[in-house]
N, C-alpha and C positions, 0 to 999 in steps of 0.2 A: 504494500500500500504506500503510495507516494504522497507528497504534500497536497496535491490537488484532491486525491481521494479522501484524505483526512479532513480537509476543509469541507468537502461535500457531506461527509458523515456528521461533522459537528454543526454545520450550518446548512441544512437542506434548503433547496429552492422553495421560496414561499414562507420560510420561517422568519420570525421577527427577532431582531437583535437590538440591544441598546448600545449606543456608541457616542463617543465624544469627538467633536470636530478638532482635528490636529493641524490641518493645513488648508488654506484657501489660495492655491496658486492662481494668479491672473484672474481675480474676481470678475465674474461675468463672462468668462471665456472658456474655461476648462471643466471645472467641477470642484468638488471638495473631497478631502481625504479624511477618513474617520477611523478611530481606534475602537475596535470591538473587544479589546481586552486579550486578544490572542491572535495568532497568525491565521489567515492572511489579513492584510490591511483592507479596509473598506474604502470604496470609492463611489461617489454619487456624481453621475455625468451631468454636465451643464443642461442637457435636454430635459432633465427631471426637475431642475431648479427654476425659480422665478426668473423672468426675463431681466428684471431690474436687479443688478448685483447688490444694491443697497438692501434688498429684502433677503439676501442669502444669510445663512447662519454664520456666526463668527467662531474663530478658534476658541475652544473651551465650552461652547454650547453643547448640550446633550439632547438626544432625542432617540426615537425608535425608528427602525428602518426594516423594510422587507427585502429579503435576499432575492435578487433577480437572476444572477448568473455567477458562475465561478470561472476565473481565469487563473493560470499559474501565478501564484503570489498575490492575487487580488480577488476581492469579492465585490461584485457590482451590486449596489443597493438602491432602493427607492424610498424616499422619505414618506413616512406614514402621516406626519404632521402636515396638513394641507397648507399651512402658512409657508412651508419650505418647498412647496411644489409649484411647478409650472401649471398652466391651465390644463385641464384634463385631456384635451385632444382626443386620442383614440379611446380613452377610457369612458366615453359617454355614448358608446355604441348601443342603441336600443335593442339590437338583435342579440346582444350578449346573453341575456337571461334565457332566451329560447335555445341558443346553442348550448349553454352551460347545463341546461336541464337534461341534455342527452348524455351527460357524463357523470358518473358517480365514482368516488374513491373505491378502488378494488376492481372496477370494470376492466375487462380485457378488450383491447381495441387493436385494429390492424391499420397500419399506415405505410405509405411509400416514402422512402428516404429521398428527399429532394436535394439536400446539400449536406456536406460533411465539413466540419470545422475541426481539423486535426489538432491544432494548438490548444483548444479548449476541451477536446474530446467530447464534442457535442454534434448533434445532427438535427437538421430541420426536417420535420416529418409532416406530410400531408395526410390528414385524417379524413379528408373528404369535405367536411363542412367547415374545417378550420385547420390551422397549422399549429404545431407544438414543437418544442425543443426537447430532445432526449439526450441525457449524458451517458457516456459509456466509459468503461475502465480498461477492458482487455481487448476485445475484438472490435476493430473498426468496421462499422457497417459500410455497405457499398451503395453509392448513389444509384437509384433506380430499383433497388431491392425492396421487397415487401416484407415487413417484420411485424411481429406481435409485440404489444406493449401492455403495461398495466397503468391505469390512472392512479397517480399517487396524491394528487391534490387538485382541487378546483378553487382557484384564487379569485375571489370577488374583487379584491382591492385593485389588482392589476389586470383583471379580466384575462386570465390565462388558464389553460389546462396543463398540468404537469404530468408527464408520462415517463415511464422507465422501462428498460428492457427487463423481462421477467427473470 
């Protein structure tokens, strides 16, 4: 088990973590770095923060974040505090509840691998009515292959279905 696998086990996609802002490089342009108390470091992309840098959190501020993605040495986070977020954008999709109703934790689903992101050990999966990201550890999936998955979470906050290889 490497550092990426350990981070995924400690901080699963969709889990909530408390963190303290440790760095705000280029306010308004890059994002913020947060300390979750353990490796890996947390990062909130500029796309998830308010357009006005003056509304961004400052070094030392603490809040709760949802885990969006794992990268080697870094965990991408989404601020759960609405005052620290950009306008909802894609998160106000009225069809989300209809789509989400088709998925329950524990369901088995089949999807087609559309893209593979080897550096993160993730793949983009077409489930027919939506797309989802699945992480892998050992066997890299092949683009175009059809695979079985298990639904591990239905995330209302970020309107995502989380799937995993069985």
